[in-house]
N, C-alpha and C positions, 0 to 999 in steps of 0.2 A: 387436469394435472394438479398435483397437490404441492403447493409451495410450502417450504418449511422455514422456520426461524430458529436460529441457534444463538444462544447466549454463550458466555464464557465458562469454561470448566477446565479442570486440570486432572483428568482421569487418564491413566496410561492405557494404551491399546496393546493387546497381545494376541489377537486373532479374532475370528468371527464371533465365537461365543462371548468373548470379552467385549467386543464391540457392541453386541446386543445388550449386554448387561450395563455397559457404560451409558448407552443411549437411554435405557430404561431409567437409570439414575438421574439423567438429565431431565427426563420428563417429570419425575417425582419432584425435582427442584424447581420446576417451572421454567427451565432454561431451553427446553426443546419443545417447540409448539408446531402444530400442523393445522392446516385449514382443509378439512376433508371435502368441503362443498365448494371448491373453486378458490379463487384468489382471496387473500385476506381482505376484510372490509376496509373502506376508506378510513385512513387515520388509525388503523388498528396497531400499527407498528411505529407510531409517532411519539410514544411516551418517553419521558426522560427518566433514567435510572436515579434513585435517591443516593445521596452521598452525605456523610458526616463532614463536619468542618475540617477535622484533622486529615481526613482522606483527600479532600479536595486540595488542602494546603500542600500535602505531600506531592501531589501531581503537579501543581503549579510550580513548586520549587524545582522539581525535576525538569520540567519544560523550560523554565527560566535558564537553567544551566545548559541544556542541550540546544535549545533554539536561540537563546539570547547570548550564550557564551561566545560564539564566533563573532558576533557584532561588537560585544563589549571588548573582546580581545583585539579586534582590528582597530577599534577606536583608541584603545590604550597604546597600540603600536604606533599609530599616527601621531599621537600626542608625544610619545617618547622620542620619535624621530624628529619632531619639530622643536621640542623644548628640552629634551634630555641630553645627557652627556653620551659620548661614544661608549662608555662602559655600560650605561643603562640600555643603549640600543643593542649592544652585544648580548646582555643578559636576557633581554626580551626575545631576541632571535633564538638563543639557546632554549629558553622556556617554550617557545613556539615549536621548535623541533621535537622537544620531549613530548609535548601534548599531541603532536601529529603522528609520532611513531612509537610511542611506548606500547608494549604488548597489552593486548586485551584478553581477558579470560574467555575460554571456550566452554563455559558452563551453560550451554544452551537450555537443557532441560530445567535446571534450577531457575534460570532467569525467566523462562516461559511460564513457570508456575509460581512465580514470586508474588508477594503481596502487592508490590507496586504495579505490576502488570494488571492485576485484578482491578486496581483502582483506575488505571488508564481505561480499561473497558468501561467502567462506570462513568468516568468523566465524559466520555464521548457516547455513552449509551450504545456501545458498539454491538452491532448485530451482523450475522451472516445469514442471508436469506437465499434459499435454494428453490429452484423451480422444478417441479415434477420429481424425477428420479436422478437429478443432477448430483445429489450427495452420493448415491450408490455408484454412479458412474465414476466419480472422483476416487472412491474407495477401491474400485476394481481395476480401472484402466490407468495404471501408473507405469512409468512417470509421465506427467503431462506438463504442458507449458501454460501457466496462468497469465492472462493478459488483463491487467487492471488499469482503467483510466477513469477520470482524468487525474493529472498530476496535482494541480492546484499549487499553492505555495509549498505545502508539504503533504505528501500522499499518506495521511495518517491511516486511512482504511487499509492500505497496502502494507504499511509497517506493522499494524496490529494483526493483520492476517497471518503473519509468520508465527507468532506464539499461539494464535488461535487455532490455526490448522494443525500445528504440531501437538497441541494439547487435547483437542477433542474431535477432529475430523476422523482420526483413526485410519488414515491411509497407510498402506504398507511401507512406503518410502518417506523419508523426511522431506520437508518443504523448506526451500531456501529462497530468500529475496535476492534480487540482482539490481542494486542501485548503480548510479554512475560511479566510476572509479575514483573520482575526486573525493567522494564522501569518506573513503577509508582513511584519508589523511587530513581531514578538516578538523581542527581542534574542537572538542566538545560535541560537534555534530556527529562525529564518527562513533559515538557511543550507541547510536542507533543500530550499528552493525553487531552489537551484542546479541541481537535476536537471530543470528545465523544468516549472514549475507555473504554473497560472492560477487565478484566483478561481473558487470554486464557484457564483458567482451565475449566474442564468439567462441574463443577457445575455452573460456571458463564455463560457459553455458553447455557446450558439448561435453565437457568433462563431467559436469554434474548430472546431465541426462544419462550419460553412459554408465554412471555409478548408480542409476536407479532413483535419483533424487528429483522430486518435482521442483520446478523453478517458477518464480513469479517475476514479471517484468511490468514496469510502468511504461507502457508502449508509447505514449505521447511525449515523454521526457520533458526537457527544458521548454520545448515549443509549446507544451500544454499550459505552462504558467502564463504565457502572454496571450492566451485566447479566452481566458475566463471572463465571464460577466455575470451580472445578477439577473439577467432576463432569461437566458437559455443555458442549457448545458452544452457547451461547445467543446468538441473533441478534435484535437489536431492529429488525426489518424488517417485521413482520407488517402494520402499518398505515401504513407509510411508502411511499407510492406515487408519489413524485415522479419516479423513474426511468421508470416506465411512461408517465407523462404526457409526459415529455420525448421518449421514443422515439416515441410515437405522433404528436406534433406535428412532429417532424423526419423521421420515417420511417427513422430510423437503427436498425440492429440492436443488440441488447444482448448483451454477453458476460458470462455469469454466472461468478463466480470465488469461491473461498473461500481465505482466508489461514490455513493450518494453522501454528500456532506463535505467532501474534501474541499470544495470551492468556497464553503462558508466559514471555514475555520479561521481564516485570516482575510483581512482586506489588503489590497495591493495597489501600488501605483507604478506605472512605467510610462515612458514617453510614447506618444502616438506616432512618432516617425520611425520607430523600430530600432533606434540606436542601442538601447539596452538589450533588446533581443539579439541583435547582431553581436554585441560584446559577449553575451552569455554563450552563444554558440561557439564563438572563437575560443573562449576561455574554458568551455565545458564546466561552467559554474554560473549560478544564477546571479544576475546583477539587476536588482530592482529594489523598491522600497515596500516594506510590508509591516503591518501592525495588527494586534489583536486586542485582548482585554487590557483596559487601562492605557491604551495606545502603546503597549509594550509587546515584545515578541512572545506573547503568551496566547495560544489559540483560544478562541471563543469556545465556550462549553456548548457545542452543537452536537446533535445526533449524527453519527457517522455509521454508515451501513455498507457492507459489501454485498451486492446482489450478484448472484451467480447463475449463469445460463447453462444450457446443455453443452456437454462435451462435444467437440467437433473432431471427428475422426478423419485422418488423412492417410494416404498411401506414401510410402517412402520412395523418393526419386533423387538420385545423386545430382542430377542437373535439371532442375525443373524449368519448364518453359515459362515465358511471361504470361501465357494464357492460364497455366496451372496456378501460378502465383496469384493472379488476379481473381481466380475462382475461389481459392481458399481465403484470400483477403476479404472478399465480399461476404463470405460466410461468417467470418469473424466479426465484421461490422454489423451484420444482421443479428448475430448472437448477442452482442453488446446491447443493441437497440431493443431486442426482445426482452432481455433481462430487466432493463430499466423500465420499459413500458409495463411489464407485468406487475411490478411492485411499487411504482412511484406513488400511486394513490394511497396505498396502505401506509407508506412512509411520510405522507403529508406533502408530497411533491407533485401532486396531480396536475398542477398548473404549469409545470416545467415541460419544455420540449427539448429534444436532443437533435443536434445537427453536427455533421462531420465536416471538417475543413482541412 
């Protein structure tokens, strides 16, 4: 089977002839690569994209605002609460409400194709790697449910997949991400929803699928943050079967994906007794300590790749039995494992092993 590597492009899709022309253009630019003789060789996809100083500086500044903004704003709030006047406390509260609820533009196409997004691709040397005819499956069998793990401190591969899929996968329906609901009203961090995101609630997902939209979900969620380590790729998905239930009830296929590099973008610390994890679950917000470049909330410049497995077809069942859910769930886990194992050596991760918890 022929794996494919995709780089970033911003070519509009208008049908099969346009798709073929667009993909030919990608090949000419060196952004679409194929390995006709089996898997890519070891280390073939481990190179880092070059960047100019001003390009990297722009990305770092944007990430400081989005990733560091919530921390700085919280710190300022605590300082004002402890040392400020009641007027200052009130002003900070009003400013927080404005930052949390002010309208965001819905200029998805313009943002997906923006100069800054192109630099984000370069910063993380972002790739999408398909196995066999998985790309053709994605383009024909829509809408589908994309399952991307692991979460890590921030699922950058999943975030960047939204503009990437909408810019150059050329699937008939748009692709939307489905983060935790708290993200939509977290100051600064909510700007990630500019890439076209919807709530991960069941009603929201059903609405998007019924409208013909492909949806992407970080299936391990907050639990995945607290399972990361530097030895193995640990995925908190063994007993989380909501994706299988959703697929069976809607009859929509599942696209198993693995985000290589998500766990390396930041370093994290949390207590070994599970207190922070318990608080995070209760609050539906992550409570832990993390850092990146210069010990700041700036992600390390690591390669991040979304590896994509074969589409998993399921039948529609209004009331699936536990046995049916288990069967689909095992296929999803196997699909994620197969996608990772097929490409890990080419990405320079051949020493890593995956395990589900």
